[in-house]
C-alpha positions as CSV (number, residue, x, y, z in Angstrom):
1,X,0.0,0.0,0.0
2,X,1.4,3.6,-0.9
3,X,1.3,6.3,2.0
4,X,0.2,9.3,1.2
5,X,2.1,12.1,2.7
6,X,-0.3,13.0,5.2
7,X,-0.4,9.1,6.2
8,X,3.6,8.8,6.3
9,X,3.7,11.8,8.4
10,X,1.2,10.3,10.8
11,X,2.8,6.8,11.1
12,X,6.2,8.5,11.9
13,X,4.9,10.1,15.1
14,X,3.7,6.7,15.9
15,X,7.6,5.0,14.9
16,X,9.0,7.6,17.1
17,X,5.8,6.9,20.1
18,X,7.4,3.7,19.9
19,X,10.8,4.2,20.0
20,X,10.4,6.3,22.9
21,X,8.8,3.7,25.6
22,X,12.8,2.2,25.8
23,X,13.5,4.3,29.2
24,X,10.5,3.9,31.1
25,X,9.7,0.2,30.1
26,X,13.5,-0.4,31.4
27,X,12.9,1.7,34.6
28,X,10.0,-0.9,36.0
29,X,12.4,-4.2,35.5
30,X,12.7,-6.2,38.5
31,X,15.7,-7.9,38.6
32,X,17.3,-7.7,34.8
33,X,20.3,-5.5,34.8
34,X,22.7,-4.2,32.3
35,X,23.9,-6.7,29.6
36,X,20.9,-9.3,30.5
37,X,18.3,-6.4,29.4
38,X,20.1,-5.8,26.4
39,X,20.3,-10.0,25.6
40,X,16.5,-10.5,26.2
41,X,15.6,-7.6,24.3
42,X,17.8,-8.2,21.2
43,X,17.0,-11.7,21.3
44,X,12.9,-10.8,21.2
45,X,14.0,-8.3,18.4
46,X,15.7,-10.6,16.4
47,X,13.0,-13.7,16.8
48,X,10.1,-10.9,15.8
49,X,12.4,-10.0,12.7
50,X,13.1,-13.7,11.6
51,X,9.2,-14.2,11.5
52,X,8.2,-11.0,10.0
53,X,11.1,-11.2,7.2
54,X,10.3,-14.5,6.4
55,X,7.0,-13.8,6.0
56,X,7.7,-10.6,4.1
57,X,10.4,-12.3,1.7
58,X,10.2,-15.9,1.6
59,X,12.8,-17.7,0.9
60,X,14.8,-15.3,-1.0
61,X,15.0,-13.7,2.3
62,X,17.6,-16.1,3.4
63,X,19.5,-16.4,0.2
64,X,20.0,-12.6,0.7
65,X,21.7,-13.1,3.9
66,X,24.2,-15.7,2.4
67,X,24.5,-13.3,-0.6
68,X,24.9,-10.1,0.7
69,X,28.8,-9.7,1.1
70,X,30.9,-7.8,3.4
71,X,28.6,-4.3,3.2
72,X,25.4,-6.5,4.7
73,X,28.0,-7.7,7.6
74,X,29.4,-4.3,8.7
75,X,26.1,-2.7,8.4
76,X,25.0,-5.5,10.4
77,X,27.9,-4.7,12.6
78,X,26.6,-1.2,13.1
79,X,23.0,-2.3,14.0
80,X,24.5,-4.8,17.0
81,X,26.9,-1.9,18.6
82,X,23.4,0.3,18.0
83,X,21.4,-2.0,19.8
84,X,24.0,-2.9,22.3
85,X,25.3,0.6,23.3
86,X,21.7,2.2,23.7
87,X,20.6,-0.5,26.3
88,X,23.9,-0.4,28.3
89,X,23.7,3.4,28.7
90,X,20.1,3.6,29.4
91,X,21.0,1.2,32.8
92,X,24.3,3.7,33.1
93,X,22.5,7.0,32.9
94,X,19.1,9.0,32.6
95,X,17.2,8.5,30.1
96,X,17.2,12.0,28.8
97,X,21.0,11.7,28.6
98,X,21.0,8.7,26.0
99,X,18.1,10.2,23.9
100,X,20.0,13.7,23.6
101,X,23.3,12.2,23.1
102,X,22.0,9.8,20.3
103,X,20.2,12.7,18.7
104,X,23.2,14.4,17.4
105,X,23.1,11.3,14.6
106,X,22.2,13.2,11.5
107,X,25.0,15.7,12.1
108,X,27.5,12.9,12.5
109,X,26.0,11.3,9.8
110,X,26.6,14.5,7.7
111,X,30.2,15.0,9.0
112,X,30.9,11.1,8.3
113,X,29.6,11.9,4.3
114,X,31.9,15.0,4.1
115,X,34.8,12.9,5.0
116,X,34.5,9.7,3.1
117,X,31.9,10.3,0.7
118,X,33.5,13.8,-0.4
119,X,29.7,15.4,0.3
120,X,29.7,19.1,0.4
121,X,28.3,20.5,3.4
122,X,26.4,24.1,3.8
123,X,27.7,26.7,6.1
124,X,24.7,25.6,8.6
125,X,25.1,22.6,8.6
126,X,28.8,23.3,9.9
127,X,27.4,25.5,12.3
128,X,25.1,23.2,13.9
129,X,27.8,20.6,14.5
130,X,29.6,22.9,16.0
131,X,27.0,24.0,18.4
132,X,25.9,20.5,19.0
133,X,29.4,19.9,19.8
134,X,29.5,22.0,22.6
135,X,26.2,21.1,24.0
136,X,27.5,17.2,24.1
137,X,30.7,19.0,25.6
138,X,29.0,20.8,28.2
139,X,27.5,17.4,29.5
140,X,30.6,15.9,29.6
141,X,31.9,18.5,31.3
142,X,29.6,18.5,34.0
143,X,29.5,15.0,34.3
144,X,33.3,14.4,34.5
145,X,33.0,16.9,37.2
146,X,30.1,15.3,39.4
147,X,31.6,11.4,38.7
148,X,29.8,8.6,39.0
149,X,28.4,6.5,36.0
150,X,26.5,9.7,34.3
151,X,29.8,10.0,32.2
152,X,30.2,6.6,31.4
153,X,26.9,6.2,30.4
154,X,27.1,9.4,28.0
155,X,30.4,7.6,26.5
156,X,28.3,4.3,26.0
157,X,25.8,6.1,24.1
158,X,27.6,7.8,22.4
159,X,28.7,4.6,20.2
160,X,25.2,4.5,19.0
161,X,25.0,7.7,17.0
162,X,28.6,6.6,15.7
163,X,27.4,3.6,14.4
164,X,24.5,5.2,13.4
165,X,26.1,7.4,10.9
166,X,28.8,4.4,9.7
167,X,25.5,2.8,9.0
168,X,24.0,5.3,6.9
169,X,27.2,6.5,5.0
170,X,27.5,2.8,4.2
171,X,24.4,2.7,2.7
172,X,24.9,5.8,0.9
173,X,28.1,4.8,-0.8
174,X,26.5,1.8,-2.0
175,X,23.7,3.7,-3.7
176,X,25.9,6.1,-5.1
177,X,28.1,3.2,-6.1
178,X,25.1,1.7,-8.2
179,X,23.9,4.9,-9.5
180,X,27.5,5.0,-11.4
181,X,27.4,1.4,-12.8
182,X,24.1,-0.1,-12.4
183,X,25.7,-3.4,-13.6
184,X,26.6,-3.3,-9.7
185,X,23.6,-4.9,-8.0
186,X,22.7,-3.0,-4.9
187,X,22.5,-5.3,-2.0
188,X,19.3,-5.7,0.0
189,X,20.5,-4.2,3.7
190,X,17.2,-5.0,5.3
191,X,18.5,-8.4,6.4
192,X,21.2,-6.2,8.3
193,X,18.6,-5.7,10.6
194,X,18.4,-9.1,11.7
195,X,22.2,-9.5,11.8
196,X,22.5,-6.5,14.2
197,X,19.8,-8.0,16.9
198,X,21.6,-11.5,16.7
199,X,25.2,-10.1,16.9
200,X,24.1,-8.0,20.1
201,X,21.9,-11.2,21.4
202,X,25.4,-13.0,20.9
203,X,28.2,-10.9,22.3
204,X,26.0,-10.1,25.1
205,X,24.9,-13.6,26.3
206,X,28.1,-14.5,28.2
207,X,27.8,-11.1,30.3
208,X,24.3,-11.4,30.9
209,X,24.7,-15.3,32.6
210,X,23.7,-16.0,35.4
211,X,20.2,-14.6,34.7
212,X,18.6,-12.9,37.0
213,X,15.3,-11.7,35.1
214,X,11.6,-12.6,36.5
215,X,8.8,-13.4,34.5
216,X,7.4,-9.8,34.6
217,X,11.1,-8.4,33.3
218,X,10.8,-10.8,30.5
219,X,7.5,-9.7,29.5
220,X,8.6,-5.9,29.3
221,X,11.7,-7.0,27.7
222,X,9.5,-8.7,24.8
223,X,7.7,-5.7,24.5
224,X,11.1,-3.6,23.9
225,X,11.9,-6.5,21.5
226,X,8.9,-6.2,19.5
227,X,6.8,-3.1,19.7
228,X,9.8,-1.0,20.6
229,X,12.2,-2.2,17.9
230,X,11.1,-4.8,15.7
231,X,7.7,-3.1,14.2
232,X,9.3,0.6,14.1
233,X,12.1,-0.6,12.2
234,X,10.2,-2.5,9.4
235,X,7.6,0.5,9.6
236,X,9.9,3.1,9.4
237,X,11.1,1.7,5.7
238,X,8.2,2.4,4.2
239,X,7.7,5.8,5.8
240,X,11.5,6.8,3.9
241,X,9.8,5.9,1.0
242,X,7.4,8.8,1.1
243,X,9.0,11.3,3.5
244,X,12.3,13.1,2.5
245,X,15.3,13.0,4.7
246,X,14.9,16.0,6.6
247,X,11.6,15.8,7.5
248,X,12.2,12.1,8.8
249,X,14.8,13.8,10.6
250,X,12.7,16.3,12.0
251,X,9.9,14.0,12.9
252,X,12.4,11.8,14.9
253,X,13.2,14.6,17.1
254,X,9.9,13.8,18.9
255,X,11.6,10.2,20.2
256,X,13.6,12.4,22.8
257,X,10.4,14.7,23.6
258,X,8.1,11.7,23.9
259,X,11.1,9.5,25.4
260,X,11.8,12.2,28.2
261,X,8.3,13.0,29.2
262,X,7.6,9.1,29.5
263,X,10.5,8.8,31.6
264,X,9.7,11.7,33.9
265,X,5.9,10.9,34.2
266,X,6.0,6.9,34.5
267,X,9.3,6.8,36.4
268,X,9.8,9.9,38.3
269,X,13.1,10.6,36.2
270,X,13.4,14.5,35.7
271,X,15.9,16.1,33.8
272,X,18.5,17.8,35.7
273,X,19.6,21.2,34.5
274,X,22.8,19.9,32.5
275,X,20.9,17.7,30.4
276,X,18.4,20.6,29.7
277,X,21.4,23.1,28.9
278,X,23.6,20.5,26.7
279,X,19.8,19.4,25.3
280,X,18.8,22.9,24.3
281,X,22.0,23.1,22.3
282,X,22.0,19.7,20.7
283,X,18.0,19.9,19.7
284,X,18.0,23.5,18.7
285,X,21.0,23.1,16.6
286,X,19.4,19.8,14.7
287,X,16.1,21.7,14.8
288,X,17.5,24.6,13.2
289,X,19.5,23.1,10.4
290,X,16.8,20.3,9.1
291,X,14.1,23.0,8.7
292,X,16.2,25.2,6.8
293,X,17.1,22.2,4.7
294,X,13.3,21.5,4.6
295,X,12.1,24.8,3.6
296,X,15.2,25.0,0.7
297,X,14.1,21.9,-0.5
298,X,10.2,23.0,-0.5
299,X,11.3,25.9,-2.8
300,X,13.4,24.0,-5.1
301,X,10.3,21.7,-5.4
302,X,8.1,24.7,-5.9
303,X,10.6,26.6,-8.3
304,X,11.3,23.2,-10.4
């Protein structure tokens, strides 16, 4: 089914709402901690993706796993880092800190595209990268002075946007290579999402035993694996076929707002002044950059 623009916008809002439940759900776990949380979430995600992708693609899906080549496995590694670092970071620091640190992913992607693909960046993007960098540096500095696990959690969370940027840059490279030479088949990268879930579960399994999760915990972690990861990962692929990248990035910022509010209301985790100041710099820079990009694109289409 082809989505209209308004349907795609509403679906993207629903996707960000599903993404945002991770923090508040994690705060209600009874016994599972750190790597065990990551293991069960990734395992349930992998099981859900196996069923969904097998139904969607049939036997061709499993053949694609074998024939995907190094790009598929490299992308799977990036997904594994994102899955693992996110949940470990959530257990080490506040939900707001993790989400704000993750929100710099579009700017890191733009920087990687400039470094590795030689894409030209407008001055507004360079300015946004600088302002967002100041926001992250502010949070790092204040957490380093305060001590404790917050700085460690932020550093772990920083691996999520870096891995995400590497993943999107790889996908851009493959798209450009196929555009230059259509004889080179463009690999199906959707199975990489499953490879990432399997890799995350495999890496964290030795660190997760002995298991301590209760039945209550397993139910919540299954909810995260299926509703917070598997379903939105599949849906966002459909949204990306309709909405331009800047608009997807703007709507994706709702995850930060939803996630912080849910953790605040549902778990009593109010964001501190350090996170609010750093978050204002990061989110403000990103919104300004993506907003200008969206307006420029709309003007170009109108003139075109």
